[in-house]
C-alpha positions in Angstrom: 16.0 -23.2 37.3 15.5 -20.6 35.0 11.5 -19.4 34.5 10.3 -20.7 31.4 7.7 -19.0 28.5 5.5 -20.5 26.7 4.6 -18.4 23.7 1.7 -19.0 21.7 1.9 -17.8 18.1 5.2 -17.7 16.5 4.4 -14.2 14.5 6.5 -11.3 15.2 5.0 -10.5 18.5 5.7 -13.8 19.5 9.2 -14.3 18.2 10.5 -10.9 19.6 9.5 -11.8 22.8 11.2 -15.2 22.8 14.4 -13.2 21.7 13.6 -10.4 24.5 13.0 -13.1 27.3 16.1 -15.5 25.9 18.5 -12.5 26.2 17.3 -12.1 29.9 18.3 -15.5 30.6 14.5 -16.9 30.4 13.9 -20.9 28.9 11.2 -19.9 26.1 9.4 -22.5 24.0 7.2 -20.9 20.8 3.9 -22.7 19.8 3.2 -22.0 16.5 0.1 -23.6 14.4 1.0 -23.3 10.8 2.7 -26.6 10.0 5.5 -23.9 8.0 6.7 -20.6 7.9 5.1 -20.2 4.5 5.3 -17.3 1.8 2.2 -15.8 2.8 2.4 -12.3 3.8 2.4 -8.5 2.7 5.2 -5.6 2.7 5.4 -3.9 6.5 7.0 -0.1 7.0 8.7 -0.7 10.6 9.4 2.9 11.9 12.3 4.2 13.9 10.6 3.1 17.5 10.7 -0.6 16.2 13.9 -0.5 14.4 15.3 0.8 17.8 14.5 -2.5 19.4 15.3 -4.9 16.3 18.8 -3.4 16.5 19.0 -3.9 20.6 18.1 -7.4 20.2 20.3 -8.3 17.3 17.8 -8.6 14.4 18.7 -5.6 12.0 21.9 -7.4 10.8 19.8 -10.4 9.6 17.6 -7.7 7.7 20.4 -5.6 5.9 19.9 -7.8 2.7 16.1 -7.6 2.2 15.3 -4.0 4.0 14.4 -1.1 2.0 14.7 2.2 2.9 12.5 4.6 1.4 14.1 8.5 0.4 10.4 10.1 1.0 7.1 9.7 1.8 4.8 10.8 -0.6 1.3 11.7 -1.2 0.1 11.8 -4.5 -3.6 12.1 -6.0 -5.0 8.9 -7.1 -6.3 9.5 -10.5 -3.8 12.4 -11.6 -0.5 10.8 -9.9 0.0 14.5 -8.8 2.2 14.8 -6.0 1.0 16.5 -2.9 3.8 16.1 -0.5 7.3 14.9 -0.7 8.6 14.3 3.2 11.9 13.6 3.1 12.2 10.4 5.3 15.7 8.5 4.4 18.0 11.7 5.6 16.3 12.7 8.3 14.8 9.5 10.4 17.9 8.5 11.9 19.0 12.2 12.9 15.2 13.2 14.3 14.0 9.6 15.8 17.4 7.9 16.4 17.0 4.9 13.7 15.9 4.4 10.4 12.7 4.1 8.9 12.5 0.7 6.8 10.3 -1.6 4.4 10.6 -5.5 4.5 8.5 -8.3 3.8 6.8 -9.8 6.2 8.5 -13.1 5.6 11.9 -11.7 5.6 11.2 -10.1 9.3 9.9 -13.5 10.3 13.1 -15.3 9.2 15.6 -13.1 10.8 13.7 -13.0 14.1 13.5 -16.9 14.0 17.2 -17.0 12.8 18.5 -14.9 16.0 15.9 -17.0 18.5 17.6 -19.8 17.2 21.0 -18.7 17.6 19.8 -17.9 21.1 17.9 -20.9 21.9 18.0 -24.2 19.0 14.5 -25.8 18.4 12.5 -23.0 20.5 10.0 -22.9 17.8 7.3 -25.7 17.3 5.1 -25.6 14.4 2.1 -27.8 14.0 1.5 -26.7 17.4 -2.2 -25.2 17.4 -3.1 -24.3 21.4 -7.2 -24.3 22.3 -6.8 -23.3 26.1 -4.8 -22.4 29.2 -4.9 -23.4 32.7 -3.3 -21.8 35.9 -1.4 -23.7 38.0 0.6 -23.2 41.6 3.7 -22.7 39.5 2.5 -20.6 36.5 0.4 -21.9 33.8 -0.4 -24.7 31.3 -1.5 -24.7 27.8 -3.7 -27.3 26.4 -3.0 -28.2 22.3 -5.3 -29.8 19.8 -4.1 -33.2 20.5 -4.4 -32.8 24.0 -1.0 -32.9 25.2 -0.2 -29.8 28.1 2.9 -27.7 27.9 3.9 -26.3 31.1 5.7 -22.7 31.8 5.9 -20.0 34.4 4.2 -17.6 32.4 2.1 -18.2 29.0 2.1 -15.1 26.2 -0.9 -15.1 24.4 0.8 -13.8 20.8 -1.8 -15.7 18.5 -3.2 -12.9 16.7 -6.6 -10.9 16.0 -8.4 -14.1 16.3 -6.8 -15.1 19.9 -7.6 -18.2 21.7 -6.1 -17.1 24.5 -7.7 -13.9 24.7 -11.2 -15.6 24.2 -11.0 -17.7 27.0 -9.7 -14.9 29.3 -12.3 -11.8 28.2 -14.9 -13.8 26.1 -16.1 -13.0 22.7 -14.4 -10.5 20.8 -16.9 -7.6 19.7 -15.1 -6.1 16.1 -17.1 -3.5 14.5 -16.8 -3.2 10.4 -15.6 -0.4 9.8 -17.3 -0.4 6.0 -13.5 -0.7 4.6 -12.3 -3.5 2.7 -8.5 -3.9 1.9 -6.9 -5.3 -1.1 -2.8 -6.4 -1.2 -0.5 -7.7 -3.9 3.1 -8.1 -4.2 4.5 -7.2 -7.7 8.1 -7.7 -8.9 9.3 -4.3 -10.1 10.9 -5.6 -13.5 7.6 -7.0 -14.1 6.1 -3.2 -14.0 8.8 -1.3 -16.3 8.3 2.1 -16.9 4.9 1.8 -14.8 6.2 0.8 -11.4 5.2 3.4 -8.8 7.9 5.7 -7.4 10.5 3.7 -4.7 9.1 5.7 -1.7 6.4 5.2 1.0 3.6 6.9 -1.4 -0.3 7.4 -0.6 -2.3 7.5 -3.1 -5.5 9.6 -2.1 -8.9 9.5 -4.2 -12.6 9.5 -3.6 -13.9 7.1 -0.9 -10.6 5.3 -1.6 -6.8 5.5 -0.9 -4.0 2.9 -1.6 -0.3 2.8 -0.5 2.7 1.6 -2.5 5.8 0.7 -0.6 9.4 -1.5 -1.8 10.4 -4.4 -0.3 12.8 -7.6 -1.3 15.6 -5.0 -1.1 13.6 -2.7 -3.1 12.6 -5.4 -6.0 9.0 -5.8 -5.4 6.1 -3.0 -5.2 3.8 -3.9 -2.1 0.4 -2.4 -3.0 -2.3 -1.9 -0.4 -5.8 -0.6 -1.3 -8.6 0.7 1.0 -12.0 1.1 -0.6 -15.4 1.9 1.2 -17.6 -1.0 0.6 -20.6 -2.1 2.9 -20.9 -5.7 1.4 -18.0 -7.4 2.6 -17.4 -8.1 6.3 -14.9 -11.0 5.8 -12.0 -10.5 8.4 -9.3 -13.4 6.9 -6.5 -11.5 5.1 -6.0 -14.7 3.2 -8.9 -14.5 1.3 -8.1 -14.1 -2.2 -10.3 -12.0 -4.6 -10.8 -11.4 -8.2 -8.6 -9.2 -10.0 -11.7 -7.4 -12.3 -13.0 -6.3 -8.9 -9.8 -4.7 -8.3 -9.3 -2.9 -11.4 -13.0 -1.7 -11.0 -12.6 -0.4 -7.8 -9.3 1.5 -9.1 -11.0 2.2 -12.6 -9.4 5.5 -14.1 -6.7 5.8 -11.6 -3.0 6.4 -12.3 -1.6 4.1 -14.8 1.2 3.1 -12.5 -1.9 1.6 -9.9 -3.9 -0.3 -12.3 -0.2 -1.8 -13.8 0.7 -3.0 -10.3 -3.1 -4.9 -10.0 -2.8 -5.9 -13.6 0.4 -7.8 -13.0 -0.6 -9.3 -9.8 0.0 -12.8 -9.7 -2.8 -13.1 -6.6 -5.3 -10.0 -4.9 -6.0 -10.9 -1.6 -9.1 -9.0 -0.4 -10.4 -8.8 3.7 -12.6 -6.3 5.5 -11.1 -4.1 8.0 -12.7 -4.1 11.7 -11.7 -1.9 14.6 -11.9 -2.9 18.3 -12.1 -0.6 21.3 -9.3 -1.3 24.0 -9.4 -3.9 26.4 -9.8 -3.3 30.0 -7.0 -5.7 31.2 -4.7 -7.6 29.1 -3.5 -10.9 32.0 -5.2 -13.1 34.5 -2.2 -14.4 36.6 0.5 -15.7 34.8 -1.4 -15.6 31.1 -0.5 -12.4 29.4 -1.9 -11.2 26.0 0.8 -9.4 23.3 0.4 -7.8 20.0 -2.6 -8.0 18.2 -4.1 -10.1 21.0 -3.9 -7.5 23.2 -5.0 -4.3 20.6 -5.7 -5.3 16.7 -5.0 -2.7 14.9 -6.2 -0.9 11.7 -3.0 -0.5 9.0 -3.9 3.1 8.4 -0.4 3.9 10.6 1.4 1.1 9.8 2.2 0.3 13.1 0.8 -3.0 13.9 4.0 -5.0 13.7 5.8 -2.4 15.5 3.6 -1.9 18.5 3.8 -6.1 18.9 8.0 -5.4 18.8 7.5 -2.7 21.8 4.9 -5.1 23.6 7.7 -7.4 23.7 10.4 -5.8 24.9 8.4 -3.7 27.6 6.8 -7.2 29.0 10.6 -8.4 29.5 11.7 -5.4 31.1 8.9 -5.3 33.5 9.3 -9.0 34.2 13.1 -8.4 35.0 12.6 -5.2 37.1 9.7 -6.6 39.1 10.5 -8.3 42.1 7.0 -8.9 43.3 6.1 -12.1 40.9 4.8 -12.6 37.6 1.3 -11.4 38.0 2.7 -7.6 39.0 4.9 -7.8 36.0 2.3 -8.2 33.7 0.0 -5.8 35.6 2.8 -3.1 35.2 3.4 -3.9 31.4 0.0 -3.3 31.1 -0.1 0.3 33.0 3.0 1.4 30.6 1.5 0.2 27.6 -2.0 0.8 27.2 -2.4 4.5 26.7 0.4 4.2 24.0 -1.1 1.6 22.3 -4.9 2.7 22.6 -3.9 6.3 21.2 -2.0 4.3 18.2 -5.7 2.3 17.8 -7.5 5.5 18.1 -5.1 7.4 15.4 -5.2 4.5 13.0 -8.9 4.6 12.9 -8.8 8.3 12.4 -6.8 8.2 9.4 -8.7 5.3 7.9 -10.7 7.6 5.4 -8.6 10.6 5.6 -7.5 10.4 2.0 -10.9 9.1 0.7 -12.4 12.9 0.0 -14.9 13.1 -2.3 -15.5 16.8 -3.2 -13.4 19.6 -4.7 -14.0 21.4 -1.4 -13.3 18.6 0.8 -10.2 18.2 -0.9 -8.9 21.6 -1.0 -10.0 21.8 2.6 -7.5 18.6 3.4 -4.9 18.4 0.9 -4.0 22.7 0.4 -2.5 22.4 4.3 -0.7 19.5 3.3 1.0 20.8 0.7 1.6 24.1 2.1 3.3 22.3 4.9 5.5 20.5 3.2 6.6 22.7 1.0 7.3 25.3 3.0 7.1 23.5 6.3 8.4 19.7 6.6 9.5 20.0 9.7 6.1 20.8 11.2 4.8 17.3 9.3 7.6 15.6 10.8 6.6 16.9 14.3 3.5 15.4 14.2 5.2 11.8 14.4 7.6 12.7 17.3 5.5 10.9 19.8 5.9 8.0 18.0 9.0 7.6 16.1 11.0 9.3 18.6 9.6 7.2 21.7 13.1 5.8 23.2 12.3 2.0 25.1 15.9 1.0 25.2 17.3 1.1 28.6 
């Protein structure tokens, strides 16, 4: 009989793992604690390293109607709107890195992943299934649900996010560090903004002690806004917490009218504290393994959280397929292949968090003038900085 994987968490990483394993002949069962997949979520940027895998596992055709391809990546000054960098991305991504660079709503990506999984294994996803713990068995591992029911498999994958119950049991209490930054996010239809819609790019807006990012989702019809603000008196990590509009308007007072229009027109603004974490010493215990945010939570300043979980899913499956010494050995090989890359992304994300927060004119000139010069006269040098990340080809 084919081996069976129990996947804890029906997010991007968990569903990607279920699809990858299904394609390799595994039976899968995905346990998602939410009662249903809702519209809660935000915009994502999926760089070429993630798009390659989504295409390989048959998900990209289901995204075509909803994705958006930005023409360029921009950097602008937050107050004046003056453009510092306009780096072509749509015209160069496939040639340079082997796949497109896309922007997508998280819910649309989840829907595409769910549809693809259903095509491979109907009824593999079970909602309303909260996993509280696991236990090793002679042939694999069990998970225990909140209703005390037990589900057994040859492998348990903990893809249950930054507050992972699987990681907590395996490695003890989490030790997050508050970065001194909070994040605002909102989604606003472009039609509601009129002439004050931000440009249809991936745009970073730089400012003193803060920055913002605007992208497009839902085939370009919706603006996705994320604003990162230095603040010491907010330490709640739950990204579903709503914030007051007056607070966001105050944080971005005096900024470009396009940013203020997005905030003003938002029906709901969410606010959460940004925490970073050191790389973990291990990702598995016998027949139980971690994946995605459970293994390596990342700050949003490289837009790689979702993409790295997709990479995890693909590499884990390849290790399980290629390793004939058993599941624990395959999980160890998976960790060895992934830890340096994910730790580097974590590190660079932490470094980038305040890259566009320069508070003095000399600091701004020192940081931003070289960016302007490189973008104007040597865009290839700027693009080269991402070759190690976007150009990675895990497809075998």
